[in-house]
VMD Tcl script that draws the C-alpha trace (Angstrom):
set ca {
  {0.00 0.00 0.00}
  {1.19 3.55 -0.77}
  {2.60 5.72 2.03}
  {-0.45 7.68 3.24}
  {-0.29 10.02 6.21}
  {-2.29 12.85 7.76}
  {-0.93 15.69 9.91}
  {-3.48 18.09 11.45}
  {-2.64 21.78 11.05}
  {-5.18 23.31 13.45}
  {-3.70 24.40 16.78}
  {-6.19 25.94 19.19}
  {-5.25 29.03 21.19}
  {-7.57 28.91 24.23}
  {-9.42 31.95 25.48}
  {-8.94 33.20 29.04}
  {-12.00 34.04 31.10}
  {-12.57 37.76 31.77}
  {-9.56 38.65 29.61}
  {-10.28 37.56 26.02}
  {-13.33 38.66 24.09}
  {-14.99 36.25 21.59}
  {-14.71 37.90 18.17}
  {-15.28 36.90 14.56}
  {-12.03 38.34 13.20}
  {-8.47 38.27 14.39}
  {-5.97 35.43 14.86}
  {-8.06 33.78 17.59}
  {-11.47 34.79 16.28}
  {-14.23 32.40 15.35}
  {-13.58 32.77 11.62}
  {-9.88 31.87 11.89}
  {-10.55 28.88 14.16}
  {-13.41 27.48 12.06}
  {-11.54 28.06 8.76}
  {-8.55 26.14 10.15}
  {-10.83 23.30 11.30}
  {-12.55 23.21 7.89}
  {-9.16 23.06 6.15}
  {-8.13 20.08 8.30}
  {-11.41 18.30 7.54}
  {-10.87 18.78 3.79}
  {-7.37 17.35 4.09}
  {-8.72 14.43 6.12}
  {-11.36 13.75 3.48}
  {-8.66 13.60 0.80}
  {-6.60 11.18 2.89}
  {-9.63 8.93 3.48}
  {-10.26 8.85 -0.29}
  {-6.63 7.85 -0.91}
  {-6.90 5.10 1.71}
  {-10.05 3.75 0.05}
  {-8.36 3.77 -3.37}
  {-5.32 1.95 -1.98}
  {-7.53 -0.70 -0.31}
  {-9.47 -1.25 -3.54}
  {-6.21 -1.64 -5.47}
  {-4.85 -4.17 -2.97}
  {-8.06 -6.21 -3.19}
  {-8.17 -6.20 -6.99}
  {-7.48 -9.58 -8.63}
  {-4.10 -9.88 -10.36}
  {-4.08 -9.40 -14.13}
  {-4.59 -12.57 -16.17}
  {-1.39 -14.50 -16.73}
  {-0.34 -16.86 -19.46}
  {-0.33 -20.56 -18.60}
  {2.01 -23.21 -19.95}
  {1.37 -26.93 -20.21}
  {4.60 -28.93 -20.64}
  {4.65 -32.68 -21.14}
  {6.15 -35.62 -22.97}
  {3.27 -37.07 -25.01}
  {2.08 -40.59 -24.21}
  {1.89 -41.77 -27.82}
  {-0.24 -44.77 -28.68}
  {0.57 -46.61 -31.89}
  {-2.27 -46.62 -34.41}
  {-3.41 -49.62 -36.44}
  {-1.82 -48.20 -39.60}
  {1.68 -48.02 -38.04}
  {4.48 -50.46 -38.73}
  {6.79 -48.78 -36.21}
  {6.43 -48.71 -32.43}
  {6.85 -45.91 -29.90}
  {8.91 -46.55 -26.76}
  {10.14 -44.58 -23.73}
  {13.59 -44.47 -22.20}
  {14.43 -44.06 -18.51}
  {14.27 -40.25 -18.75}
  {10.78 -40.27 -20.28}
  {11.75 -39.38 -23.84}
  {9.50 -41.05 -26.42}
  {11.05 -42.35 -29.63}
  {10.49 -44.60 -32.62}
  {12.96 -46.43 -34.86}
  {12.70 -47.42 -38.52}
  {9.39 -47.96 -40.20}
  {6.25 -45.88 -40.50}
  {5.12 -44.78 -37.05}
  {2.01 -42.75 -36.27}
  {1.37 -42.00 -32.62}
  {-1.67 -40.36 -31.03}
  {-1.98 -38.89 -27.52}
  {-5.26 -37.74 -25.99}
  {-4.95 -34.34 -24.27}
  {-6.79 -32.67 -21.41}
  {-6.53 -28.95 -22.11}
  {-7.65 -25.98 -19.93}
  {-11.20 -25.15 -20.93}
  {-11.96 -21.55 -21.87}
  {-8.36 -20.47 -22.54}
  {-6.87 -19.52 -25.88}
  {-3.96 -21.47 -27.33}
  {-1.22 -19.03 -28.34}
  {1.83 -21.16 -29.17}
  {2.98 -24.75 -29.65}
  {6.60 -25.80 -29.24}
  {7.99 -29.31 -29.80}
  {11.57 -30.28 -28.85}
  {13.24 -33.48 -30.04}
  {15.62 -34.93 -32.59}
  {15.89 -37.09 -35.68}
  {18.85 -39.47 -35.69}
  {21.79 -38.14 -37.69}
  {22.23 -41.59 -39.16}
  {18.64 -41.68 -40.44}
  {19.61 -42.62 -43.97}
  {16.57 -42.69 -46.21}
  {14.36 -40.80 -43.76}
  {11.06 -39.97 -45.39}
  {10.18 -37.20 -42.95}
  {8.29 -36.49 -39.79}
  {5.68 -34.16 -38.44}
  {3.57 -33.26 -35.43}
  {0.15 -31.68 -35.08}
  {-2.51 -30.70 -32.58}
  {-6.05 -31.64 -33.56}
  {-9.59 -31.33 -32.26}
  {-12.58 -33.52 -33.07}
  {-16.19 -32.41 -32.53}
  {-18.09 -34.44 -29.93}
  {-20.87 -35.59 -32.24}
  {-22.05 -39.17 -32.13}
  {-22.51 -39.66 -35.83}
  {-21.45 -42.30 -38.33}
  {-18.99 -41.84 -39.86}
  {-17.27 -39.75 -37.17}
  {-16.44 -36.13 -38.05}
  {-13.02 -35.39 -39.46}
  {-10.44 -33.88 -37.07}
  {-9.65 -30.18 -37.39}
  {-6.10 -28.84 -37.10}
  {-5.41 -26.27 -34.39}
  {-1.93 -25.63 -35.76}
  {-0.31 -24.89 -39.04}
  {2.57 -26.74 -40.70}
  {4.33 -28.99 -38.16}
  {6.89 -30.64 -40.43}
  {10.14 -31.57 -38.69}
  {13.11 -30.22 -40.67}
  {16.28 -32.19 -41.45}
  {18.22 -34.42 -39.09}
  {19.61 -33.80 -35.63}
  {18.04 -31.80 -32.82}
  {15.03 -29.60 -33.55}
  {13.09 -26.95 -31.63}
  {9.91 -26.56 -33.59}
  {7.62 -23.54 -33.17}
  {4.25 -24.26 -34.77}
  {1.82 -21.45 -35.65}
  {-1.67 -21.62 -34.13}
  {-4.81 -21.30 -36.25}
  {-6.46 -18.24 -34.69}
  {-10.03 -19.25 -35.55}
  {-9.61 -22.53 -33.60}
  {-7.43 -21.30 -30.75}
  {-10.19 -21.12 -28.09}
  {-10.32 -24.37 -26.10}
  {-13.86 -25.70 -25.60}
  {-13.89 -29.13 -23.98}
  {-17.70 -29.25 -23.99}
  {-17.70 -29.36 -27.78}
  {-14.34 -30.89 -28.77}
  {-11.81 -33.48 -27.68}
  {-8.13 -32.81 -28.37}
  {-5.23 -35.00 -29.51}
  {-1.54 -34.61 -30.28}
  {-0.16 -36.66 -33.17}
  {3.37 -37.47 -34.29}
  {4.42 -39.36 -37.39}
  {7.77 -40.47 -38.76}
  {8.62 -42.42 -41.89}
  {12.04 -43.84 -42.75}
  {12.93 -46.10 -45.63}
  {16.03 -47.77 -44.20}
  {16.89 -46.97 -40.59}
  {16.97 -44.11 -38.17}
  {14.73 -42.74 -35.48}
  {12.68 -39.84 -34.13}
  {12.51 -38.80 -30.49}
  {10.35 -36.20 -28.75}
  {11.58 -34.77 -25.46}
  {8.88 -32.23 -24.66}
  {5.81 -30.43 -25.92}
  {5.04 -26.92 -24.62}
  {1.56 -25.45 -25.05}
  {1.06 -21.81 -24.03}
  {-2.40 -20.41 -23.27}
  {-3.79 -16.94 -22.61}
  {-7.18 -15.77 -21.30}
  {-9.81 -15.36 -24.01}
  {-9.63 -11.97 -25.67}
}
mol new
graphics top color blue
foreach p $ca { graphics top sphere $p radius 0.5 }
foreach p [lrange $ca 0 end-1] q [lrange $ca 1 end] { graphics top cylinder $p $q radius 0.2 }
display resetview
């Protein structure tokens, strides 16, 4: 709270019986005394207003902050995959040669807006004949229809470039950035195709959210 203080300025000069006469004017007259008291009351009113403002400011909720969800995806191999996903002792998920497509169901914070997607990992430098890899964040409408509705991408191009370590920043599709778990379910997917040998590993996924605008 701000430093708020109040110092009265009125100092009474008492009258003496049978010596002083009550007058309106003069340094100890009624007008001078009452004007000094009124001035102190105005100053006190200003200080009370400042105290109220400071109390309101201290009780105000903090401004909305960004939230980050960081995780290593628990990838489940789909029926169309020939490659498998496995985890090492540090929790890094990886796949070797073949055609691997992994899907992880996500529980995202309802009502927030997705602002950025970051994926950190690597493609083996000895991945001769690597066909490529990619990651994406999808949503599927919760409609019990046959056939099921097609997933919708929340992110743009998530292709993993080259070999070696990568730190991929994926653009978010603004029109689908608002998370609504009452209407959609959300999944993270990763795919990797190699003709001969090699491997893809994912160390972490970072999702950043902001309050709805």
